[in-house]
N, C-alpha and C positions, 0 to 999 in steps of 0.2 A: 579465437579459442586456444591457439597453439601457445598462448602465454602462460598458459596453466598446465600445471603438471598431471591434474586429473579433473574430469568433468562428469558430474552426474546429472543426466537429463531425465527427468521423470517420464515425459511424454515426447519422444522424438518427434513424432508426426506433427504434435501442435507447435513445437518450436519451428519447425520448417515452415509451417504455415504463417506463424507469427513473423518469421524473418522475411518472408516473401511479400508483407504487406509492403505497399509503395506510399508510405506517409512520412511525415517529419514533424516533431513537436516544437512548438515556438519557443519553449524553454525547458529546464531541466524538470520542471514539474508538469509538463505537458499541459499548461492551462490553454494553450492555443494550438492549432494545427497550421502548419506551414503548407502541407500537402495533405490531401485527402485521397483515400482508398477504401471506400465504403465496401465496396465489393470483396476485397481482401479481408476486412475485418468481420463480415458475415460469413465468408467462408471458414474463417477460423472458428467464429462461435458455433456454427453448425456442427463441425467435427468435435468441437469441446462438449456440445451437449450429447453427442452420440458416445463418446468415450466416458464421460463423467457420470452418465445415466445410473450407474449402479454404485457410486460413490455415496456412502451414508451421510457424510459431512455435506456434501452438495445437495444431497436429496433434501435435507433439514434446512439448508440455507435457501434453497428455492421454495421449500414449502412456506417458510415464514417471511415470503416477500412483502406481504401485507403488514405485518408488524414492524419490519424495517421501515416501511414507507411511513407508517404510523409515528415512529419514533423520530425519524428524521423530520417529519412535519412538525413536531413538537419543538425540535431543535431551531426550525425556520421561523416559526412564530415567535419565538423567544429571541431570537436574534434580530428579526425584523422589529420586534417591540424596542430593544435597545436603541436601534437606530432611530425610531420613532421619538422616543423619549429624550435621548441625548443628542439627536442630530447623527446623520449617517457616518461622519468621520469619527467621531468619538464613540458612538455607539458600537461600530464595527472594530474599532481598536479595543474596546471593553471585552467584546466577545473572543477577540484574538487572544487577548491575555488570559482569560479564563481558559480557553483551550490549551495555551502553553502551560499555564499552571497545572492543569490536569496531566499533561504529558510529561512535564518535568517530574512530578510526583511519582508517576508509574515507572518512568525510567530509573529514577533514583530507587525505588523500592525494589526493581528487578536487579539493578547492580548489587543491591545490599544482599539479596538472595545468593547470588553468584558468589560474593566475597565471602559469605558466611561459610561456604563449602571451601574456601581457599583456593578458589578457580579463577582463571583470567577472564576479563571482560572481551571476550572474543564474539565472533558471530555464532559459532556453535551454542555457546552458552545463551546468548541473546535470545536465540530462536526456542531453545528449550523452555525459557521461561515466558517468552512472549506467546507461544502458541498454548501455554498453560492458562494465560489469560483470555486469549481469542480462540478458545477451543471449537466454537461454532462456525469459524471461517474456513473455506475450502483451501486445501494444500495441494490440490491434484496435480496442477501443472506448474512444476518447479525446475529450476536449474541451480545447481551448487558446483562452485568452483574452488579448487584448492591449489595452494602453492606447493613447493617441493618438501616443505616440512609437514605437508597434510593438514595444513591449517586452512579452514574455509575463509577465503578473501572475497568472495561475491555469493549474493543469493538473489534469485529472481522468482517473482511469483506473478503468475496471469491468472485472473478470474473475473467472472461476471460480477457485477454489484448493484444489488437492488437500492441500496443507500445512493449510490451513485446516479441511478437511473432516476430517482425521484429529485435529486438536486440538478441535474442536466435539464430535466423537463420543467421545473419550477422555480429554481434559485434565480435571482434577479441578474446575476453575473457569477464569473467564475471565481473573483475573489471572495464573494459571500461563501461559495462552496468549500474554498480553500481553508477557511476557519473550522470547517468540520474535518476535512481529511488531512490537513497537516498534522494531526495528532500523531500519526506514524513518525514523522520526522522528529518531532519534539521528544517522543519516547526514546528513539534511537539516539540522539544526541546526549540526552540526560543519562543514558546508560554508559554511552562511551562518546565522547565529543569528536573522536576521530572518525566516526562513520559517516560515510558518504550516502546521502539517501536521494533518490531520483525517480521519476515516473516517466517512463518512456510512452506510456499511454495512460489515459485517466477518463473515466467515464463522465464525470461533469464536464470536462472539456470538450466533449462531443464524440468520444469514441465508444465503441461497443463493449470493450472489456478495459480493465485496468492492467497495467504492465508496471510492476514496482521493483524496484532495485535497491538493495542495501550493499556497501562495499566497504571493507576494511583490510588494509594491507597488514601483514604480519607486524610490521614496525608500529603499527597504531594499536596493537593490543595492549591493554593496561593490565598489569600483573599485581 
């Protein structure tokens, strides 16, 4: 944290609980876990529920859990059908291409909206447009890191995920789930290919909550 000129932690207590979890992802997208700490994850989630209990977006997110499950089931049925009709390898590749096209279009549209205003493709502007697309997604537990020039260079988001819950409990494997969740990375890279996206924790990979990270050094900002 000392490498940043300024840090904005929305929920210091939750960050402390998350940082204390003794686990380790198997890769940058947390598809597997090299070390488990279920007790630590549950401690975090218990306190998250207490603190976010009055957050209106979180309330709506939780209230629509059944709808999220139903929509994710539709994705799963269609993705499974592609594998059945085309064979597992080609069917899954087709789903991956479709999701990437979707993300590429969304990210390009976001970049175009920012450019129309004559503004740079930085993280600040990324999230202004990103959250206008995903207004229904919780933004309760976040971290924002800034450099000496006041440019945001890192954004961290932690949240529970009913979509991930469904995939964790029903998807055949994590690669199947990635075709759904990797949309975030496709959007980011289409907006600005210099963004580094990773997941420290990911519900479909077996975690109780997701922890998503976007990073973009000032030199990578496109003007």
